[in-house]
Structure formats: structure tokens, C-alpha cells
N, C-alpha and C positions, 0 to 999 in steps of 0.2 A: 504494500500500500504506500503510494507516494504521498508527498506533503499536501498536494492539492486535494487528493481524496480524503486524507485525514481531516483536514479542516472542514470539508463539505459534510463528512459523516458526523463530526462533533457539532456543527451548526444545526444539522437536521435533528440530532438527538436533543439538543437544548430546546429548540423551538417547537418540537413535537411533544414535549413534556409540559402539560398545563401547570403542574405544581411549581416547576422551575420558573416558567415564564411569569406566573403571578408573583412568586417570591422576589424575583430579580427586578421586574419592572413595576408591577402593581404595588408590592410591599414598600419599595423604596419611595415611590411618589406619595403613597398614602401616609406613611410615617412622617415624611417631611412636612406634610400639610397639617396632620392632626396632632402630632406630639407637641409642637410649640404653641398650639392654639390656647390652652389654658393659661399660658404665661404671657399672652399678648400684651396685657396691661402692665407687665413687669412687677408692679407693687399694688396691693389693694389700697384704694383711696375712697374717701367719702362713704365710709361704712355707716350704715343706719343704726343708730342707738337710741334707746329710751332713757330718760333720766327720772330718778325718784329723788325729789328735793324735800328732805326732812327738816331743813333749816328755814327755808322760805324767807331768807334775809336778802338785803340788797346785794351783799357780797356773793351769796350763793347764785343769785341770778346773773351777776357778772361772770362768775365762773362757768355757768352753763353757756352763756354767749361765747365765751372764749373756747369752750369745747367745740361749739359749732363752727367756730372760725378756723380751727385747725384743718389742714389738708387731709388728715386721717379720718375725721368724724363728721357726721351729719346728724344733728339732733332732730328726730322726726316726731317725737311725742314725749309727754311727761306723764308718769304714772303715779298713783297714790301709794303703791306698795310694790315691793320686789316680787311678790307672789304673782302679780299680773304679768310679769315679763315672760314667764315660762311658755304660755300659749302663743305669745307673739313671736318668740324665737322658734318654736315648733312649726309655726305657719310661715316661717321665712319672711316675716314682716320687718324684723330687726335682726341685727347680728349680735347685739350685746345690750347690757343695761348698766348704767352708772348710778350709784347711790351716794348722794351727798348727805353726810351725817348731820344730826342735830347739833346745835352749838358750833357750827362750822365757822361762822363769822367771829364768835367770841374767842374760839381757840386761836384764830389767826391774829387777833388783836393782842392776845396774851403771849404770842410767840410760840405757841404749841403747834404740833403738826397734826391736823385733822386727818382721819383715816377715810379715804374715799374708796368705796368698794366697787370692783369691776366684775361683772358676770357675763358669761357667754359660753359658746360651745368650744371648748379647748381642743377638740379633735381637729379643728381647722386652725393649726398653729399660726399660720400667717395672719389670718383674720383676728384671732385673739391677741396676738402680739401687737398688731397694728392698733387695736383699740387701746391697749395698755400704753402704747407709745404716745397716742394722742392725749390721753389723760395725764401722763407724766409731763408732756410739753406744756399743757395748759396750767397744770398745777405749779410747775416751776416758774412760769411767767407770772402767775398771780402772786406767788410767794415773794418773788423779787419786787413786784410792784408794792406789796404791803410793807416790806422791809424798807424800801426806798422812801415811801411816804412817812413812815415812823421816824426815819433818820432826818428827814427834812423838817419835821415838827420839832426836832431838837436842834434846829438852826444849823444843820449840816447842808452845805451847798449841794445842788442836784448832781453836778458832775462827780463830786466826791462820793455822794451816797450811791450813785450807780456803780462806781468802781468798787465800792466795798462789797456790793452784792455780786458783781461780776469782775473779779480781779484780772481776768484775762479773757480774750475773745477766742472762740474756737472756729477755725476755718477748715472744714472737712473737704478734701479734694480726692475723690475716688480715682484710683490709678488704672486698674485693670477691669473694673466694672463700672463704667460711667453712670449708668442709671441706677446702680445699687439694686438691680432687679434679679429675680430668680431665673428668668429666661437666659440672661447673659451668663449666668453661673453654670447652669446645668445642660443647656441645649448642645453646646459644642462637643462635650464629652460623650453625651448620649448618642449623637449622630455617628461618631466613630464606632460605637458598640452596635448600632443598627446596621452599619455597613458590614461589620464582621459577622453578625448573626445571620443576616440574609445570605451572605456569601458562603458561610459554612453550610447552610441548608442546601443552597444551589449545588455547590461542588459535591456535597455528600450524596444528594439524590442522583446526580449524574454518575457518580462512581459506585452507587449501591447496586449489588447484584451482578456486577461484572465478574466473569470468571477470570479474565486476564486482559489487561490493557497494554498495548504496545507503547513503547517509549515515545514514538512519534505521535500517536494519538493523545497521549497524556500531555505532551508539549503543546499540541494544537489546542486542546481544551483549556489548558492554563493560559495560553496567549489570548484566546477568545474571552475568557472571564476577566483577565486583566484589562483588556481594551474596554469591555462593557463597564466594568467598575471604575475605570479611570474617569469615564464620563460622569458616572454617578457621584464619584468623589468630588469632581469639579463643581457639580451642582450642589452637593451638600455643604462643602467648605467654602463655597463662593456665593452663588446666587441665593441659595436658601438662607444663609446667614444674613445676607443683606436684606432680604425680604422681611426677616424677623427682627431686624434692627440690632443684630449682634455684632459686637466689635470684631474687626478683622484687620490684622496687621501684616501677616506673612506674605512673602512673594510666592507666586504659583510654583516657581522652581523649587523653593524650599519645601513646600508641601509635597511636591512630586517625589523628592528625594526620600521623604519619610514614608509616603504611601506605597511606593513600589515594593519594598520588602514586606510591608504590612499585608498587602494583597497576596503576595506569593506565599507568605507564611500561612495565611488564612486558607488559601486554596489547598495547600498541602495538608493542613489539619483537617479540612472538610473531606478531602479525598480519603484520608486515613480513616476518618469517622465512618464514611460510607462503606469501606471494606470491612471494618470491624463489626458494624451493626448491619444485619442483613435485611431488616424490615424498614422500608422507606419512612413509614409513619413514625417509627421510633426515633429516627434522626431528627425530625422536626421537634418532637416532644423533648428530647434530650437538650437540644440547642435552646429551646424556649425556657426550659427550667433552669438552665445555667445563666440566663441573662441577668437576673437580679443579683446573684452572688458575684458575678463578674463586675457589675456596676459598682457595688459597694466595696469591692477590693481593688478597684482600679486606681485609687489614690486621690481622687478629686472630690468625691462625695464624702468620704471618711478618710482622715489622714492615715497614711501607712504606719506612722509611729504608734498609732493606737491599735493596730492590728496585731494579733499573735504572729510571731516570727514565721512559724510553719505555714500559716495561711497567706502571709505576704509572699513567701517563696513560691507557694503553689500558684498564686495569681500571676507570677512572672512568666508562667508557661503559656499564658494567653497572649496572643499578639496585640489584643486591644489595650493591655495594660501599658506597655511602653509607647504605643501609638497615641493613646489619649494624652499621656503626659507630654509627649513631644509636640503634638499639634496644638494643645492649649498654650504651651509656653511660646511656641512660634506665632500662632495666629492671634491669641488674646493678650499675651504679655510682651510681645515684641522681642523675644530672645533671638539670638543668632543661631545659625545652623551648626556652627562649630561647638556650641554649648550642648548640642544634642548628640554628640558622638557616642556616648554611652547607650542611649536609647537606640540609635541606628545600629550599633554593633549587636545589641540584643535582638533586634528585629531580623537582621540578616542571619544570625545564628539560628533563630527559630525557623526562618525560611529554609535554610539548608537542612536542618534536622527533619522538619515535617515533610518537605518534598522528597527527601531521601527515603524516609520511612514509608511514604506512600508508594514508592516504587519497589520496595523490598518484596521478594516473592513470599516471604513469611506471612505477609498480610493479605495475600491474594485469596479470593474465595476458593479457587481451584485447589490451592495448597492446603487450606484448612479443611476442605471437604475430603481430600485424600487422607489427611491425618486422622479425620474422624472414622473413615472406613478401616484404616489400619488398627485403630483403637478397638473397634467392634470385633475385628478378627482376633 
């Protein structure tokens, strides 16, 4: 079989398999559109809250107006008791409730810290945290205002009184996540994992059930998958990130240097998986079940220093682990390609090992079937 025939056979095999076509083309496009959708707004804002004012003083009403003025909160109703908030939260009419205690104004004048209670559904940690952030911002501003007013009553100039409450000004400048949003943080790394998992399924399904594959056909299949996924990679790390407003700093050549060994290692691993697992549906199941463990051990969702050493070492066997680290540092943090030499060496080592093992006769279906017959005899 010559080279031209090998490429034609592998192309027909790829496009005649509906599962492979849907995984490679449909899965990639669907994931790129659906996964970033929940994080389109980056941060929750103008969350609807109800207020229970037990003090009903002038200062508590000022505090409620300050809550409504924060970018995090929107006061939509005032309730007579906290018990009424439960049904409103259950019906999704509000996201939280804020309770202003009795003697709120008196405690402020006495220099005490009144306890403002915040309630909500803590299972939505971004929502709950944003409500608490808005309450803290309004409370800090009101506290500074009260202290400044008391200092001015003691003949302290306004400029000096303001500096006493705020001895220094804080200027926060985000470096690698300009919007401070969840999308910029999680989407780039997850995109690399999506590329790996879909490529593992595709190469595994193409290699599953084959008695023996010639080296020429294996090279043809690898080349076809690399070409297809090079286009997918350009879309994921380029246009898709731009569409979703994610920061992008790397040059295309830098990303290509990282993605080439990543794709080769993933194809080798998928082919090996297809030869070891004889049932196609099991390949998809195994790959999908491994997605979450690979995500949380990749080093950007959970720090590697907090992982058990054996688990961190096991995670290094997945091509996505060094690829995620390298692409995030290049594309989101502006690192140089020279600084990624360690990740590149790891990716090329994985590519050589997995591609080599995928071509070993030991892992061919024909050899394993022959061994099983010998064992029965």
C-alpha cells in the first residue's frame, strides 16, 4: 500500500465513522460555544437582595441606599422579618437578604461595630461572595464617613480626618486577568483539556478493533489528525478566545511550537487506548470520566503544591498537564518560549513514548488474541 492509498483509506475511515466525525467537528464547535456561555458576564453584578431594617433610623436608611449604590447589589424590597426571605429566595425573586440590627445607629455613634447579617444560598459561591463583598464595601464606606464626621466635630480638619481613616490609598491593577473574571481564569485551560479529550476519543475509536496497522497507515492517520486539530487549535486559542473576551498575548508560532508535541502525544495515547480497550463505547466512557481528575490536577484550578506528590507525578503523564501550563503562561501571562523549555521537553518525551508504545506489537489486538489462545491451550 503506497502513501496515497494510505491517506485515502484513513480519510475514508475517519469520515465514515459518525462517532468520530461528531466528536472531532461537532464536539469541538459545541464546547467552544456552550462552555464559556455561563461566564459571559465574567462577574455577577446587580444581585437582587431584600433588606430587613430592625433599626429604622436615618443612618440605617442611608446604609440601605449605599447598599443599593454598590455595583454588586440591587435592593428590590424591604421585608419585616428574615423568615419572609426564604420563599423569595426559593422562587428566585432575590439572591440574598441583608438584616440591619436594632440599635444600628446608636452603636455607630458609640464607636461599636454593629453586626449586619447576610443570608443567601451559599451553594452558589460566586453569588454569595458577591453579596458579602457589596455589604462589606458599603459598611466600610459608612464607617469611614461616621468616623470622619466625629473627628470633624472635635475640630479636626476634613483633610486630616480623612487621612486618619484612610492612611493610604489602594490602587489595584490586575496583571494577568484584567476583568478579574472567572471566564478569563478558567476558559483557556479548559479549552486545552477539551482538545485533548476529543482527540483521545477520535484516535482511540479509529484504532479500536484493528488487528494490525501498518506503519505507513499509522503515519497517515497521525498526519490527518494533526492537520485537523491544528485548525481546531487555531480556532480555540485564537478566534474563540477573542470572541469570549479572553486575554491573548502569545505569537501563533509560539503556540504552534507547544501544540505540535501536545497533539502527537495525545494521538499516540489515544491510539494506545484504542488497542488496549476493545469496546469503542468504553473508550468514550473512560476518557469522559478522566476529564475532571485531569482538570483539577493540571495545576491551574488547584495548585500543584497542595496536591499529594504521587498524584502530581501521575498527572504529569497526561499531555494536557504541561500543555495547559505552557499555553497559559505564553498566551495569558506573556512568558517567553525559552521559559517553557521544561514543558516542551516533557511534551516531546510523552510524544515519543506514547507513539512508540502505540506501534509496539505487544499492544496489537492480533498479538493479544494469540496470547489468549495460547493461555487457553
